[in-house]
C-alpha positions as CSV (number, residue, x, y, z in Angstrom):
1,M,-28.6,21.2,-3.9
2,K,-29.7,20.1,-7.3
3,K,-28.5,23.3,-8.9
4,T,-25.0,22.8,-7.4
5,A,-24.8,19.2,-8.6
6,I,-25.7,20.3,-12.1
7,V,-23.0,23.0,-12.0
8,I,-20.4,20.4,-10.9
9,F,-21.5,18.1,-13.7
10,F,-21.1,20.7,-16.4
11,I,-17.7,21.8,-15.0
12,F,-16.7,18.1,-15.2
13,I,-17.9,17.9,-18.9
14,L,-16.0,21.1,-19.8
15,I,-12.7,19.9,-18.2
16,F,-13.0,16.2,-19.0
17,P,-15.3,15.9,-22.0
18,S,-13.9,12.5,-23.0
19,M,-14.8,10.8,-19.7
20,A,-18.3,12.3,-19.7
21,F,-19.2,10.8,-23.1
22,C,-16.8,7.9,-23.7
23,D,-18.4,4.7,-24.9
24,V,-18.2,1.7,-22.5
25,K,-19.1,-1.8,-23.7
26,E,-18.4,-5.4,-22.5
27,E,-18.0,-8.9,-23.9
28,V,-17.5,-12.2,-22.1
29,L,-15.4,-14.9,-23.7
30,K,-16.4,-18.6,-23.6
31,N,-13.9,-19.3,-20.9
32,G,-15.5,-16.7,-18.6
33,L,-13.0,-13.8,-19.2
34,K,-14.9,-10.5,-19.3
35,I,-13.5,-7.7,-21.5
36,I,-14.5,-4.1,-20.8
37,F,-13.9,-1.6,-23.6
38,I,-13.7,2.2,-23.0
39,E,-13.5,3.9,-26.4
40,D,-12.2,7.4,-26.1
41,N,-10.8,8.9,-29.3
42,S,-10.0,12.3,-27.9
43,S,-6.2,11.6,-27.5
44,P,-3.8,9.0,-29.0
45,V,-3.2,7.0,-25.8
46,A,-4.4,3.7,-24.5
47,T,-4.2,1.5,-21.4
48,F,-4.4,-2.3,-21.1
49,Q,-5.3,-3.6,-17.7
50,V,-5.7,-7.2,-16.4
51,W,-7.5,-7.4,-13.1
52,Y,-7.4,-10.6,-11.0
53,K,-10.0,-11.1,-8.3
54,V,-7.6,-12.0,-5.6
55,G,-5.8,-10.1,-3.0
56,S,-4.4,-10.5,0.5
57,M,-7.9,-11.3,1.9
58,D,-7.9,-14.5,-0.1
59,E,-4.6,-15.9,1.2
60,P,-4.3,-19.1,3.2
61,E,-3.5,-18.9,6.8
62,G,0.3,-18.7,7.4
63,K,1.0,-17.5,3.8
64,S,0.3,-13.8,4.1
65,G,2.1,-11.9,1.4
66,I,1.8,-14.6,-1.3
67,S,-0.4,-12.4,-3.5
68,H,2.3,-9.7,-3.5
69,L,5.1,-12.2,-4.0
70,L,3.3,-13.7,-7.0
71,E,2.9,-10.2,-8.5
72,H,6.7,-9.8,-8.4
73,L,7.1,-13.2,-10.1
74,M,4.7,-12.3,-12.9
75,F,7.5,-10.1,-14.3
76,R,10.2,-12.9,-14.3
77,G,9.2,-14.5,-17.5
78,S,6.7,-16.8,-19.3
79,K,7.0,-19.6,-21.8
80,N,7.2,-17.4,-24.9
81,Y,8.9,-14.5,-23.2
82,P,11.4,-16.1,-20.8
83,G,13.7,-14.0,-18.6
84,N,13.1,-10.6,-17.1
85,V,12.0,-9.1,-20.4
86,F,8.4,-8.1,-19.9
87,S,9.0,-4.4,-18.9
88,K,11.9,-4.1,-21.4
89,I,9.5,-5.1,-24.3
90,I,6.9,-2.6,-23.2
91,Q,9.5,0.2,-22.9
92,S,10.9,-0.6,-26.3
93,Q,7.4,0.1,-27.6
94,G,7.4,3.5,-25.9
95,G,5.1,2.4,-23.1
96,I,5.3,2.0,-19.3
97,D,4.0,-0.8,-17.2
98,N,3.5,-1.7,-13.6
99,A,1.3,-3.7,-11.2
100,F,-0.1,-3.4,-7.6
101,T,-1.6,-5.7,-5.1
102,T,-4.3,-4.7,-2.6
103,K,-6.3,-6.5,0.1
104,D,-9.1,-7.1,-2.5
105,Y,-7.5,-7.5,-6.0
106,T,-4.3,-7.5,-8.1
107,V,-3.9,-5.3,-11.2
108,Y,-1.3,-5.4,-14.0
109,F,-1.3,-2.5,-16.5
110,Q,0.4,-0.9,-19.4
111,K,0.1,2.6,-20.9
112,L,1.1,2.8,-24.5
113,S,0.2,3.9,-28.0
114,P,-3.0,2.4,-29.3
115,S,-1.1,0.9,-32.2
116,K,1.0,-1.2,-29.7
117,I,-2.0,-2.8,-27.8
118,Q,-1.2,-6.1,-29.5
119,T,2.1,-6.2,-27.5
120,S,0.2,-6.0,-24.2
121,I,-2.3,-8.6,-25.4
122,S,0.5,-11.1,-26.3
123,L,2.5,-10.5,-23.1
124,E,-0.5,-10.7,-20.7
125,A,-2.0,-13.7,-22.3
126,D,1.3,-15.6,-22.1
127,R,1.8,-14.9,-18.4
128,M,-1.8,-15.8,-17.6
129,A,-1.4,-19.2,-19.2
130,N,2.3,-20.0,-19.1
131,L,4.1,-18.3,-16.2
132,L,7.6,-19.7,-15.6
133,L,8.1,-20.1,-11.9
134,L,11.8,-20.8,-11.7
135,P,13.6,-21.6,-8.3
136,E,16.2,-19.0,-8.8
137,D,13.7,-16.3,-9.6
138,F,11.6,-17.3,-6.7
139,E,14.5,-17.0,-4.2
140,L,15.5,-13.7,-5.6
141,E,12.1,-12.1,-5.5
142,K,11.5,-13.5,-2.0
143,K,14.6,-11.6,-0.8
144,I,13.4,-8.5,-2.6
145,V,10.0,-8.6,-0.9
146,L,11.6,-9.2,2.5
147,E,13.8,-6.1,2.0
148,E,10.7,-4.1,0.8
149,R,8.9,-5.2,3.9
150,R,11.8,-4.0,6.1
151,Q,12.0,-0.6,4.4
152,R,8.3,0.2,4.1
153,Y,7.1,-1.1,7.4
154,D,9.7,-2.3,9.9
155,D,11.7,0.9,9.4
156,D,8.7,3.2,8.9
157,P,7.0,3.9,12.3
158,E,3.9,5.4,10.7
159,S,3.2,2.5,8.4
160,L,4.0,0.1,11.2
161,M,1.5,1.9,13.4
162,F,-1.3,1.4,10.9
163,E,-0.4,-2.2,10.5
164,E,-0.6,-2.8,14.2
165,V,-4.0,-1.0,14.5
166,I,-5.5,-3.0,11.7
167,S,-4.2,-6.3,13.2
168,V,-5.9,-5.5,16.6
169,A,-9.1,-4.2,15.1
170,F,-9.8,-7.5,13.3
171,K,-9.5,-10.8,15.2
172,N,-10.7,-13.2,12.5
173,H,-11.3,-11.2,9.3
174,S,-8.6,-11.6,6.7
175,Y,-8.2,-7.8,6.5
176,R,-6.1,-8.1,9.6
177,K,-3.1,-9.3,7.5
178,P,-0.9,-6.8,5.8
179,V,-0.8,-6.9,2.0
180,I,3.0,-7.3,2.0
181,G,2.7,-10.1,4.6
182,W,4.3,-10.9,7.9
183,I,8.0,-11.7,7.8
184,E,7.7,-15.2,9.1
185,D,4.9,-16.0,6.6
186,I,6.9,-14.7,3.7
187,Q,9.9,-16.8,4.7
188,S,7.7,-19.9,5.0
189,I,6.2,-19.6,1.4
190,T,7.5,-22.3,-0.9
191,L,7.6,-22.4,-4.7
192,D,4.9,-25.0,-4.7
193,D,2.7,-22.7,-2.6
194,V,3.1,-20.0,-5.3
195,Q,2.4,-22.4,-8.1
196,N,-0.8,-23.7,-6.5
197,Y,-1.9,-20.1,-5.7
198,Y,-1.3,-19.2,-9.4
199,N,-3.2,-22.2,-10.6
200,E,-6.2,-21.5,-8.3
201,Y,-6.7,-17.8,-8.9
202,Y,-4.9,-16.7,-12.1
203,C,-7.4,-18.0,-14.7
204,P,-9.9,-16.3,-17.1
205,N,-13.0,-16.8,-15.0
206,N,-11.4,-15.1,-12.0
207,A,-10.1,-12.1,-14.1
208,F,-11.3,-9.3,-16.4
209,I,-9.6,-7.1,-18.9
210,I,-10.1,-3.3,-19.3
211,V,-8.9,-1.8,-22.6
212,A,-9.3,1.9,-22.7
213,G,-8.4,4.8,-25.0
214,D,-8.2,5.5,-28.7
215,I,-9.1,2.0,-29.7
216,K,-11.6,0.3,-32.0
217,Q,-13.5,-2.5,-30.2
218,K,-14.0,-4.6,-33.3
219,E,-10.3,-4.7,-34.0
220,V,-9.2,-5.3,-30.4
221,I,-11.7,-8.0,-29.6
222,G,-10.4,-10.2,-32.4
223,Q,-6.8,-9.9,-31.1
224,I,-7.9,-10.6,-27.5
225,K,-9.9,-13.7,-28.5
226,E,-7.0,-15.1,-30.5
227,K,-4.7,-14.9,-27.5
228,F,-7.0,-15.4,-24.5
229,E,-10.0,-17.4,-25.4
230,N,-8.2,-20.8,-25.5
231,I,-6.8,-20.3,-22.0
232,P,-8.7,-22.9,-19.8
233,S,-10.8,-21.7,-17.0
234,C,-10.1,-22.7,-13.4
235,K,-11.0,-26.4,-12.8
236,I,-13.0,-25.4,-9.8
237,N,-14.2,-22.0,-8.7
238,P,-11.5,-20.1,-6.9
239,P,-11.8,-20.6,-3.1
240,R,-13.4,-17.7,-1.2
241,K,-13.1,-17.3,2.5
242,N,-16.1,-16.9,4.8
243,L,-15.6,-13.4,5.9
244,Y,-16.6,-13.3,9.6
245,E,-15.5,-11.0,12.4
246,P,-16.8,-11.6,16.0
247,E,-18.5,-8.9,17.9
248,Q,-16.1,-6.4,19.6
249,Y,-16.6,-5.8,23.3
250,G,-14.8,-2.7,24.4
251,E,-12.0,-0.6,23.0
252,R,-8.8,-2.2,21.7
253,R,-5.5,-0.4,22.1
254,V,-1.9,-0.8,20.9
255,V,1.0,1.4,21.9
256,L,4.1,1.4,19.7
257,K,7.5,2.9,20.7
258,K,9.8,3.7,17.8
259,Q,12.3,6.3,16.7
260,T,10.0,9.0,15.3
261,H,9.9,12.8,15.3
262,L,6.3,13.2,16.2
263,P,3.9,11.2,18.4
264,M,0.8,9.9,16.5
265,L,-2.7,9.0,17.5
266,V,-4.8,6.7,15.3
267,M,-8.5,6.0,16.0
268,A,-10.1,3.3,13.9
269,Y,-13.8,2.4,13.7
270,K,-15.2,-0.6,11.8
271,V,-17.5,0.6,9.1
272,P,-19.3,-1.0,6.1
273,A,-18.4,-0.8,2.4
274,Y,-20.4,0.0,-0.7
275,P,-23.0,-0.9,-1.9
276,Q,-24.2,-0.6,1.8
277,K,-25.6,2.9,1.8
278,D,-24.1,3.8,5.1
279,S,-20.7,3.9,3.4
280,L,-21.8,6.9,1.4
281,S,-22.9,8.9,4.5
282,L,-19.5,7.9,6.0
283,E,-17.7,9.5,3.0
284,V,-19.5,12.7,3.6
285,L,-18.8,12.5,7.4
286,S,-15.1,12.0,6.6
287,T,-15.0,15.2,4.6
288,I,-16.7,17.1,7.3
289,M,-14.5,15.8,10.1
290,G,-11.0,15.8,8.7
291,E,-10.5,16.3,5.0
292,G,-8.9,19.7,4.2
293,K,-8.1,22.8,6.2
294,S,-11.7,23.8,6.5
295,S,-12.7,20.5,8.2
296,R,-13.9,20.5,11.8
297,L,-10.9,18.7,13.3
298,Y,-8.3,20.7,11.4
299,R,-9.8,24.0,12.5
300,K,-10.1,22.8,16.1
301,L,-6.8,21.0,16.6
302,V,-4.4,22.7,14.2
303,I,-5.7,26.3,14.0
304,E,-7.5,27.0,17.3
305,K,-5.8,24.7,19.8
306,A,-2.4,24.3,18.0
307,L,-2.1,20.8,19.5
308,V,-1.3,18.9,16.3
309,V,0.8,19.4,13.2
310,D,-1.8,17.7,11.0
311,V,-5.1,15.7,11.4
312,S,-7.0,13.8,8.7
313,T,-9.7,11.2,8.3
314,G,-9.9,8.3,5.8
315,N,-12.6,5.8,4.7
316,S,-12.5,2.9,2.2
317,P,-16.0,2.6,0.7
318,L,-14.9,0.6,-2.3
319,S,-13.5,-2.4,-0.4
320,R,-14.9,-5.9,-1.0
321,D,-16.0,-6.0,2.6
322,G,-16.3,-3.4,5.4
323,F,-13.0,-2.0,6.6
324,L,-12.0,0.9,8.9
325,F,-12.7,4.6,9.3
326,F,-9.5,6.3,10.4
327,I,-8.9,9.5,12.3
328,V,-5.2,10.3,12.4
329,A,-3.4,13.1,14.3
330,S,0.3,14.0,14.4
331,L,0.9,15.7,17.7
332,K,3.4,18.3,18.8
333,D,3.6,17.1,22.4
334,V,3.4,13.5,23.6
335,E,1.8,14.7,26.9
336,K,-1.2,16.0,24.9
337,I,-2.4,12.7,23.5
338,D,-5.3,12.3,25.9
339,E,-6.4,15.9,25.4
340,V,-6.4,15.5,21.6
341,R,-8.4,12.3,21.9
342,K,-10.9,14.1,24.1
343,I,-11.4,16.9,21.6
344,I,-11.9,14.4,18.7
345,E,-14.5,12.6,20.7
346,E,-16.2,15.9,21.6
347,E,-16.4,16.7,17.8
348,I,-17.9,13.3,17.2
349,D,-20.5,13.8,20.0
350,R,-21.3,17.2,18.5
351,I,-22.6,15.5,15.3
352,K,-24.4,12.9,17.4
353,N,-26.2,15.6,19.3
354,E,-26.7,18.1,16.5
355,Q,-27.0,17.5,12.8
356,P,-24.6,19.3,10.6
357,S,-26.1,22.3,8.8
358,E,-27.4,21.9,5.3
359,K,-24.7,24.3,4.1
360,E,-22.0,22.1,5.6
361,I,-23.5,18.9,4.2
362,E,-23.8,20.5,0.8
363,K,-20.2,21.6,0.8
364,A,-19.0,18.1,1.9
365,K,-21.0,16.4,-0.8
366,N,-19.7,18.7,-3.4
367,Q,-16.1,17.9,-2.3
368,V,-16.8,14.1,-2.3
369,E,-18.3,14.3,-5.8
370,A,-15.6,16.6,-7.2
371,S,-12.9,14.3,-5.8
372,F,-14.7,11.3,-7.3
373,L,-14.9,12.9,-10.7
374,F,-11.4,14.4,-10.7
375,N,-9.9,11.0,-9.9
376,Q,-11.3,10.0,-13.3
377,D,-9.7,12.9,-15.2
378,S,-7.8,10.6,-17.6
379,V,-8.6,7.4,-19.5
380,F,-6.3,5.5,-17.2
381,G,-7.9,6.9,-14.0
382,Y,-11.4,6.2,-15.4
383,A,-10.4,2.6,-16.2
384,L,-9.1,2.1,-12.7
385,Y,-12.4,3.3,-11.2
386,L,-14.5,1.1,-13.5
387,G,-12.3,-1.8,-12.4
388,R,-12.9,-1.1,-8.7
389,F,-16.6,-1.3,-9.2
390,E,-16.4,-4.4,-11.3
391,I,-14.6,-6.0,-8.4
392,L,-17.6,-5.1,-6.2
393,G,-19.9,-6.8,-8.7
394,D,-20.5,-4.6,-11.7
395,W,-18.7,-1.6,-13.3
396,K,-22.1,0.0,-14.1
397,M,-22.5,0.8,-10.4
398,I,-20.1,3.7,-10.9
399,D,-23.0,6.0,-12.0
400,R,-25.3,4.8,-9.2
401,Y,-22.6,5.6,-6.6
402,R,-22.3,9.2,-7.7
403,E,-26.1,9.6,-7.8
404,E,-26.4,8.2,-4.3
405,I,-23.7,10.5,-2.9
406,I,-25.8,13.5,-3.9
407,K,-28.8,12.1,-2.0
408,V,-27.1,11.9,1.4
409,Q,-28.8,14.1,4.0
410,S,-27.7,15.6,7.3
411,E,-29.8,13.1,9.2
412,D,-28.0,10.2,7.4
413,V,-24.6,11.6,8.5
414,Q,-25.8,11.9,12.1
415,N,-27.2,8.4,12.1
416,V,-24.0,6.7,10.9
417,T,-22.1,8.7,13.6
418,K,-24.3,7.3,16.3
419,K,-24.3,3.8,14.8
420,Y,-20.5,3.2,14.3
421,F,-18.6,5.7,16.4
422,N,-18.8,4.1,19.8
423,F,-16.6,2.6,22.5
424,N,-17.3,-1.0,21.4
425,N,-16.3,-0.4,17.8
426,L,-13.0,1.5,18.4
427,S,-9.4,0.5,18.1
428,I,-6.7,3.0,19.3
429,G,-3.1,3.2,18.2
430,V,-0.5,5.5,19.9
431,L,2.9,6.0,18.5
432,L,5.4,7.3,21.0
433,P,9.0,8.5,20.3
434,R,11.5,6.1,21.8
C-alpha cells in the first residue's frame, strides 16, 4: 500500500510539479480579511478569487435563492464602476471572470495575466464595499433567475428529481432548500431583503481572498491592503443557523412523473462530512460501489444484468455539514425498478457481511487519491481546493485529508456501510415517464 501511494505521489510531481512545490502563505488584514497566496512561477497565469462564507444554507426562511440572486447583482455595478461593466473590463484586459453559489459558500473569480491583478483587486474591492443595488437591475436579474430556475429544474426532470429527493431527505436542515431557490420564495424577495443580506454577509471578516499564480506576494499584498483594508468589518458577526435535523424513522419516498426518456431510481443516505473520518471511508466506498465501469454496481447492473443504462454513486465530503450519499440508476424498463433496487441493496449487504478485499480497497483508494490530485492540476484548480478547505476551517487541512484517505482500511469501509446504509436513513426517489 505504501509503495503504491509513493508511486502516485511521484507521478503527480512529474505531471504537475508546480502544484507539488508551490509556496502557500497567508496574511490577515486588520479588518479580518484573510489573504491566501499561492506563488507558482512555472507559467505566466494568475487567478484572483474572493470567497464569501455564505451560501443557501444561511438564507432566512422564505427567502431561498437570495444568495444566488445576489451573485447575479454583484455584476450589475458598484460606486466606481457603475453599469454592467465588470466583465467587460476583465475581458478588455484579456481575462475571463465568473462566479458560482453553492449551499456552503459563494465564489467570485478571474483568470488573467499576473500583470493585470490590480484590475481584479480594484473591481472586487469596490463591489465588496460599494455595490449599487438599483431597482431596475434588481427586477431584471430576478426575471433572469426565475427563467434559469424554469430551464434548469422545472423543465429538467433529472435535476428536479434530485431537488425533490433532497427536500424529503431533510425536514429541518437548511440543505433541504435548492441553491437556486423555490419559485415562490424568489418572487417574494425584495430589494431591501437583498440589501440587508449583502450588509450582513458581504464584509471582510466573512470572506477571504486567494491570489494564485505567477505573482510576488510582497507586491500584491500592498495593492490588496490599499483597496481592501479600509473596508469596515461586519457590525456584528454574520448570523449562523443552528444546523439540526430530527431523527428519521423509516424510509422516505417521492415519485415524480415527468416527460423523460428513461425512468430513474435515486437512493440517498444521510452521511457526515469532513473532518469526520467516516466521510473518508464513504469516499472509498463510493468508488467501490459505483464510480467507473469496474465498480460493483456497474458490472452487476449494466454488464451482467443489462437492466440499466448507467449507474453511479456520489458523496460530498467537503460540505460544511453532513449531506447525502447518492446511488443513481437510469433504467431501461420502468417495470424493473424494484428489481434494480433489490440488486443495489444486495450489493450493500455484501459489504456489510463481507469486507472488501485488500486489492479492491487499494484500487479504490488509489482512484480517490488520483482524482483528488488531478483536480488540482492547474493553479486555478489548486486554489479552488484550498478555498474549499478554508471554508471547512483551515486550508492546511488539504494535506491531512490526502494522508487520511491513504489510511482507510477494509474494516472502515464495512463499518460505515453498516452504520449509514439502513432503512431509517434512506430517502428514495423514482422518476417515471409520463
